[in-house]
C-alpha positions as CSV (number, residue, x, y, z in Angstrom):
1,X,-12.2,-10.3,-0.5
2,X,-8.7,-7.6,1.0
3,X,-9.7,-4.8,2.7
4,X,-7.5,-1.8,3.9
5,X,-9.1,0.7,7.4
6,X,-7.2,3.4,9.3
7,X,-9.4,6.8,10.8
8,X,-13.3,3.7,10.6
9,X,-13.1,4.7,6.6
10,X,-12.3,1.8,4.2
11,X,-9.4,3.5,2.5
12,X,-9.1,0.1,0.0
13,X,-10.9,-3.4,-0.4
14,X,-10.8,-5.6,-3.5
15,X,-10.6,-8.8,-4.3
16,X,-6.7,-9.0,-6.1
17,X,-5.2,-8.5,-4.4
18,X,-1.5,-10.2,-4.0
19,X,0.3,-11.7,-1.0
20,X,3.3,-11.5,-1.0
21,X,5.2,-11.4,2.6
22,X,2.0,-11.6,4.7
23,X,1.2,-7.9,3.1
24,X,-1.6,-7.8,1.4
25,X,-0.9,-4.6,-2.4
26,X,-4.2,-3.6,-3.4
27,X,-4.3,-2.8,-7.3
28,X,-4.2,0.6,-7.5
29,X,-7.4,1.6,-8.8
30,X,-9.2,-0.1,-5.5
31,X,-7.9,2.3,-3.8
32,X,-9.4,5.8,-2.6
33,X,-6.9,8.0,-3.7
34,X,-8.4,11.4,-2.1
35,X,-6.8,9.5,1.5
36,X,-3.0,8.7,0.1
37,X,-0.3,11.6,-0.2
38,X,2.7,11.8,-1.8
39,X,5.9,10.7,0.3
40,X,9.5,10.9,-0.4
41,X,10.4,8.9,2.0
42,X,12.5,4.9,0.0
43,X,13.7,1.7,1.3
44,X,15.1,-0.8,-0.7
45,X,14.5,-4.9,-0.7
46,X,17.8,-6.8,-2.2
47,X,15.0,-9.2,-4.3
48,X,11.5,-6.9,-4.4
49,X,13.2,-3.1,-5.5
50,X,12.7,0.1,-4.5
51,X,9.6,0.5,-2.2
52,X,8.1,4.4,-3.1
53,X,5.5,5.1,0.2
54,X,2.6,7.8,0.4
55,X,0.6,8.9,3.8
56,X,-2.4,7.7,4.1
57,X,-4.2,10.7,5.8
58,X,-7.9,10.4,7.0
59,X,-10.4,13.5,8.5
60,X,-7.2,15.5,9.6
61,X,-4.9,12.2,11.0
62,X,-2.1,11.9,9.6
63,X,-0.3,8.0,9.4
64,X,3.5,8.7,7.5
65,X,5.1,7.0,4.8
66,X,1.6,3.6,5.9
67,X,1.9,3.1,2.2
68,X,4.3,2.0,-0.5
69,X,4.3,0.5,-3.7
70,X,7.6,-1.3,-6.2
71,X,6.8,1.4,-9.2
72,X,10.1,-0.5,-10.8
73,X,10.5,-4.1,-8.8
74,X,13.1,-6.4,-9.9
75,X,11.8,-9.5,-11.9
76,X,11.2,-11.6,-9.0
77,X,8.3,-9.5,-7.8
78,X,7.4,-7.9,-11.3
79,X,3.4,-9.2,-10.0
80,X,2.8,-6.4,-7.3
81,X,3.7,-3.2,-9.5
82,X,2.3,0.0,-9.0
83,X,-0.2,-2.0,-6.6
84,X,-0.2,-0.7,-3.0
85,X,0.3,-2.3,0.9
86,X,-0.4,-1.3,4.3
87,X,0.8,-1.2,8.1
88,X,1.8,1.2,11.1
89,X,-1.6,0.5,11.9
90,X,-3.9,0.5,8.3
91,X,-5.8,-2.9,9.2
92,X,-5.8,-4.5,6.2
93,X,-8.1,-8.7,6.7
94,X,-8.8,-10.8,4.0
């Protein structure tokens, strides 16, 4: 079971994460969407494609661009399509 927490709240918990480059990618249905706020930020990975980001917000605290996902990954990264990963202080344990 992988679990992502921040600000004392569980953001996501799942038995079906996919690990890529040391990051756990959670299925979108396992993520508490109430903690995610859209961000305009994107980055490009040479082999995964363009990542889109969410801010993580808990009890009035905002963690900018702390979650990301690939809505249209390149073929080599197809298994993480729409799955959500975390960083920037979000505690992910597997």
